[in-house]
N, C-alpha and C positions, 0 to 999 in steps of 0.2 A: 533432602534432594531438592535441587532447584526446580522451579515450576516448569521451565522449558524441558528439563530432563524427564520430568513426570509425563509431560505431554508426548514426548518422543518415545517413551518406554514401549508402548505396544507395537511400534513400527521401527524399532532400533535396527533390526537386521535389514529391512527394506531401505532404510536411509543410507546405511553403509554401502549396500549394493548400488543404490542410486548414484552415490558420489563417484563410483568407478565408471558407471555408464555415462554420467554427465561429462566427466573428463574426456572420455572417448568421443563423445558427440562434438566436442570442441576442437578435436585435433586437426592439424593442417600439415601440408608439405612445406610450408614456409616457416623457417626457424624463428623469425621475428614474431610471427603470429603465435607460435607455440610458447614463446617466452612470455608474451603478454597474457595469453589465456591461462598459463600456469600461475601467473601473478593474480589473476582474477579469482581462480579457484581457491587459492590459498588465503584469500582475505574475505571469505564468505561470512555472512552474518548468521542469524539464528536459523535460517532456512525455513521460515514459516510457510512459504509458498508450496514447496514439495510436501511438507507435513500435512497441509490442508488436502492436497491431492490424494495422498495415501490414506489418511484417516477417513475421509469421505468415502473413497472407493471401498474400503474394508467395512465401514459401517453399513452402507446401503446394500452390500452384497453378502453380508453375514461372514465376513472374513476373507473373501476371495479377492484375487488381484491377477493382473496379466501383464504381459510385456507392453501392452498398450498403455497401461497405467504408468509404467516407467517412462515410456516415450512421451506421454502427456506431460509428466512432471518436467522432463528434460526440455521439451518445447517451451513450456512456460518460463523456465529458468533462462534458457538461451535468449528468448525474445525480451524478457524483462531485463536481463543484463545488458542487452543491446540498447534498450531505452535509457538505462542509467548512464551508460557511457556517453550517449548523445546528450543527455540532460546536463552532465557535468560540463560539456562543451558550451551548451546554450547558456548555462548559469555562470560560466567562467569560474567554475569551482575547482579548487586545488586539492580538496580533501573529501573523502567519503568514508564514513565510519572510522575516522581516525587514521586512515591510510591515505597515501597520495593517490589522487585520481589518475586515470590513464592519460588524460590530456596534460596533467602536470609533469608526468615522467616522460611521455613520448610526443607531446605537442598535439594540437588540435587536428591536424591533417590525418595523422595516424589514428587518433581516437575515433574520428568519424568513420574511417575505413574499417576499423575493428568492429564498430557498432554495426556497420552494413554486413560484415562477414558473419557475425553472430546471428543477425536477423535471417540471412539466407540459409544458414545451417539449420535454424529452427524450422523454416518453411520446408526445406528439403527432407528433414527427418520425418515430417508428417507425410509429404507427397510420396516419398520413396516407399512408405509402408501403407499407403492408401488410407491414412487416418484423416480423411477430409472433414469429418464431423468435428474432430479435435482441433484441426487447423482453423475451422470456422469460428470456434469459441474464442481462441486467442486472437484471431484477426479482428473480430468485433471489439475485443478489449483494447487492442492497440489503437484502433480508430477512435474509440471513445476517450482514451487517455490523451490523445493529441487534441481532440476537440475541447476537452476539459481545460487543458493548459491554455489553449488559445482564447477560450471563453473567459478564463480568469484574467488574462492579459488585457483583453478588451474591456472588461468591467472595472479592473483595478484603476484604470486611468480616471474614472469618474467617481469612484467610491460611493456608488448609489445602489449597491447590491441588495436585493430583497432576500429574505430568508429562503424563498423558493429557488432563486437563482443560485444561492450559496449551496443548497443541497444538490442541485444539478451539477455544479462544478465539482464538489467532492465525490459525488457518485461516479462521475466520469474519471476524475483524476486519480482517486485512491481506491474507491470501492470496487470499481469494475474489474480490477486485476484479481482481487481476492475472490470476487464472484466467479471469475473465469477458472480459478484453481478448483473451487468446489464443484462447479459444473463439469469441469474436466475429469475430476475424480469419479463422479457418478457416471458420466458418459463413457469412460474407458471400460467400465465393467457391465453397465446396463444401457447399451446404445439405443435400444428401442423404447426405454421407459422415459418418455419426454416429460411426464409430470414430475417424476423424481428428480430429473436433471434440472428442471426449472425451479423446483423447491430448493435444491442445493445451491443453485445460482443466487437465489434471493437470500438464502442463509448467509452466503459469503458477502453479498452486497450490504446487508444490515451490519455485519461485523466491520466491514470497511468504513461504513459511515460512523460507527461508534469509535473506531480507531482514529479517524481524522479529527473528530470533535475532542477526543482525549489530547491529541497533539495541540489543538487550539488552546486547551486549558493550561498546558505546560507553560505557555507564554506569560501566564498570569500567576504562576506558582513560583515559589522561591527556588533558586538554583542551589548549588553546593555551598555557596557562601551566604545564603539566606536572602538573596535579592531576586525580585521578579526579573525575568530575562528581557521581555519587551522586544524580542528579535523580530517577531511578525509585524509589530508596529513600525519598527525602524525600516522594514522592507515594504511597508505599505500593503501588507497582506490583510485581506478582509476575513476576520475570523468570526465565529458565531457569537462569542460574548460581545464583541464590538458591534456587530450587526444588530443584535437585540437592543443594545444600549442606544444606538443611533435611531432606531425605530420607536424608542420609548423615552424620548426626552424632548424638551422644548426646541423651537427653531433656533434660538440663540445658542443653546448648548450644542445643538447639532452642528451649527456653523463652527463653533470653537473646536469640537471634536475633529471635524473634517480638516480644518485648517491645521490642527496639531499634527494629524497623521500625514498630511500632504507637505506641509512646509516646515514643521518643527520636529520631524521624526528622528533627527540626530541629537536633539537637545535632551540630555538625560533627565533633567528636572521636569520638562514637559511630558516626556514619556511616562515618568512616575505618576504625574498628575492624571494622565489618561487612564493608566492602570487602576489608580485609586477610584476614579469616577466610574469606570466600568464595574468594579467590585461593589461600589456603593449602590449602583442602580440595579443590582441583581443579575448582571450579565453572566457571572460564573454559575450561579444557581440554575439559571435557565439552561445554559449549555450542558450542565451536568444532568439535568432532568431529561433533556433530549437524547444525550448519550446513553443513559440507562434505558430509555424507551427503545432505542434501536437494539440494545443488548437483549432486552426481554423478547423483542420480536424475533430475534435470531434464535434464542433458546426455545421458543414456542414451536419453531419449525422442526425441532428434533423430537418433539413429543411422540410422534407416530412410530419412531424407530425403536426396536427392542433394546433393552439395556445391554451394553457390551463395553469392553475396555476402550474401543474406538470412540464410542459415543461419549463415554466419560472424559476421554482426552479432549474431544471437541468442546465439551462444556467447560473444561479447564481453560482451553484456548480462548473461548469467548470471554470468560471472566478475567483472564490475564490481560486481554486487550484494554480493559478499562481500569485495571488495578495496577498496571505496570508503572514503574517509577521513571523510565526513560523512553 
């Protein structure tokens, strides 16, 4: 059984019902919109976000769930999908997960409007049902994601990111959404238990941090044909292995590294040299150590909850995040 199927096993029925509810939450009177949302629903990925919502809700409540949990998962997915549609426009990206992006098929103008539509559907789903606590959780996440993206753009121009700033960027850009999923799951079933909601939010944040560092490491590991990808270097993205190396080398080496990333990032030979230098200086070992540290912090937060299929699935999920191959 694939690991994702094992994780999904305790909530298989809930996930199937969620897919129907989510499709309904997207519907519109405009035929063009329905065609596009149908396309979005049919190219879904692993659906990690709703899985976090349901598994956390069931773990903290001892197996209980409510309509609020389904709505919380739908709001997360609607608003997250809106941000992805907008991201593809911002990045001028034609593909997402191997499929054509909305802007590639229907152009930027329509893609921006579809993103706006999905955002408003998410907001209204919460407002119409009085789920203001759930709406607050996702609204904070969207604000932080936007701030994280802008902070990264601001810092990338100078390539002088400290480790602390890097953590703040990935916390906002990546971890805040997984944190929102976990907080949403807890809040949907135990709205008064602020301590449990905060504990689950932190649990999600730690997983998100580990997830992003794992992504950073992929840039230095061999792809299908045995070559390191170096894509982040080509795009001048500051990753943890590179930041660690920049902060632990001589001034001359630092100048060479910054010059390589800024001015020679399309030179395959130079990118290979950068990758080799980062490996030689222990950048990968350090990033792996930090990734495992976040993983252990996440797992420790589950200690107080009784053993259950839902807890076991969340442990599997945490381990999958750092063991995954893609």
